[in-house]
C-alpha positions, 0 to 999 in steps of 0.5 A: 594782091588778091581780087577783093570784092568791094561790099557793093560788088557781094552785095550785088551777088548775094541779091543775084542769089536771092533773085534766082529763088524770088519770084513775084507774080500778080498774085504774090508780087515782090517787095524790092527794097533798095537803101542808100546812104540818106533814103530807103526805097521800097516798091512792091513789082509783079515780075511775070508783067515787069509792073511796078505795083506799089512804091513808098519811099523817105521821098515820098510826099507822104513822108516828106514833112513827118521824117526826121534823119534816116534811122530805123523809126522812118524805115518803119513809117515807110513799111507802113506807107507800103503796106498802106498802098498795098492795101488800097491796091488790094494786094496782101501776100507778097515775097519779100527781097532784101535785095542782098542785105542783111536782115537787121536793122533798117531792113528788118524794121521796114519788113516788121512794119510791113507785115504789121501793116497787114501784108503777108509774107 
């Protein structure tokens, strides 16, 4: 037949296209998001040094007993946790890397909650 791409292959192509444009520095690091079937992971990365500065996920000890299921409310909790950890490290301004995911649903909820928590992007 044809050379059909899977959803994952298409997402990876979109991710590479985004990553060409989005770079994180120590002054303005990058928020990278990964969404699995059961969990959401987010990290703040300094690409210049190759260091992860802050992480938050649905598996974080701070959220472990608080969350139920994997919905938009859970994504908001991850965004708020990421923002509060970033504030503790003195990070205020970031760039958002949606990793090829569409900007809606859980990804949008997490980003909006991070903005509510005080991050600027």
